[in-house]
C-alpha positions in Angstrom: -32.3 -144.6 7.3 -30.6 -142.2 5.6 -31.9 -138.5 4.0 -29.5 -136.7 1.7 -29.4 -132.7 1.2 -27.8 -132.0 -2.3 -27.2 -128.5 -3.0 -26.2 -128.1 -6.7 -22.7 -126.1 -6.9 -24.2 -123.5 -9.1 -27.0 -122.5 -7.1 -25.6 -122.8 -3.5 -22.7 -120.1 -2.1 -21.4 -119.4 1.6 -21.0 -115.8 2.1 -20.8 -113.2 5.1 -24.6 -113.3 5.0 -25.0 -117.1 5.0 -25.8 -120.4 2.6 -27.8 -118.9 -0.6 -29.8 -121.6 -2.0 -31.1 -120.1 -4.9 -32.7 -117.1 -4.5 -33.1 -117.8 -1.0 -30.2 -116.7 1.6 -30.2 -118.9 5.3 -28.4 -118.4 8.1 -26.1 -121.1 8.2 -26.3 -121.3 12.5 -30.0 -121.7 11.6 -30.0 -124.4 8.9 -27.5 -127.1 11.4 -30.2 -125.7 14.2 -32.9 -127.1 12.3 -30.6 -130.4 10.9 -30.2 -130.8 14.9 -34.1 -130.2 15.4 -34.9 -133.1 13.2 -32.5 -135.6 14.4 -33.8 -135.4 17.7 -37.3 -135.9 16.6 -36.0 -138.7 14.6 -34.0 -140.1 17.6 -38.0 -139.6 19.4 -40.2 -141.0 17.0 -37.4 -144.6 16.4 -37.8 -144.8 20.4 -41.6 -144.0 20.7 -42.0 -147.2 18.0 -39.6 -148.9 19.7 -41.5 -148.3 23.4 -44.7 -149.2 21.3 -43.9 -152.4 20.2 -45.3 -151.7 16.6 -41.5 -152.0 14.9 -43.4 -153.8 11.5 -40.5 -154.7 9.7 -40.5 -155.8 6.2 -37.9 -156.3 3.4 -36.7 -153.9 0.7 -35.9 -156.1 -2.5 -32.2 -157.0 -1.9 -31.7 -153.7 0.3 -32.7 -155.3 3.3 -35.6 -154.1 6.2 -37.0 -151.1 6.4 -39.4 -150.1 9.7 -42.2 -148.3 10.5 -39.8 -145.9 12.6 -37.4 -145.6 9.3 -40.5 -144.3 7.1 -41.7 -142.1 10.2 -38.3 -140.3 10.7 -37.6 -139.9 7.0 -41.0 -138.2 6.5 -40.5 -136.2 9.1 -37.3 -135.1 7.7 -37.8 -134.8 4.4 -41.5 -132.7 4.8 -39.9 -130.2 7.6 -37.2 -129.5 5.2 -38.5 -129.2 2.0 -41.4 -126.9 3.5 -38.4 -124.6 4.9 -36.3 -124.4 2.0 -38.1 -124.9 -0.9 -34.8 -124.7 -3.1 -33.2 -127.7 -1.4 -32.8 -131.4 -3.2 -34.1 -133.6 -0.6 -33.6 -137.7 -1.3 -34.7 -140.5 1.6 -33.4 -143.8 1.5 -37.0 -144.8 1.6 -39.2 -144.6 -1.2 -41.4 -141.9 -1.7 -44.7 -144.3 -2.2 -43.9 -145.3 1.7 -43.6 -142.4 3.0 -46.4 -140.8 1.4 -48.3 -143.7 3.9 -47.1 -141.5 7.3 -47.8 -138.0 8.8 -45.2 -135.9 9.5 -44.3 -136.2 13.2 -43.7 -131.9 13.2 
C-alpha cells in the first residue's frame, strides 16, 4: 500500500508562515502531525484486519496481491488528506474503484 502526496512546484512554497499549497497556507508542523496521525490510524486498520482474520487477499494483475487492509488504509489516508487539503494532489497505489467500496476509518 502506498500513497503519494504531490505538490506542484509552482503551487507550493515554504516560507516563514508555513507551507503554501495553492492559496492555502498551512503549518508544516500541522501537516506533519496529520501525516503521523494517519500513519498511526493505518497501522490500527492493518492490525484490526489481521486480528479479525478477514485478510481477503486478491491479485492486482501483474502487480501482486492487495488486501482489504491495504484498501481501507489507503481510503482513510486519501479521504482525510483530500478533505483537509483540497489543493493537494493525492494518489494511491490502489485504484479509486477499489477504494470507493470501503469507508474511511476516520
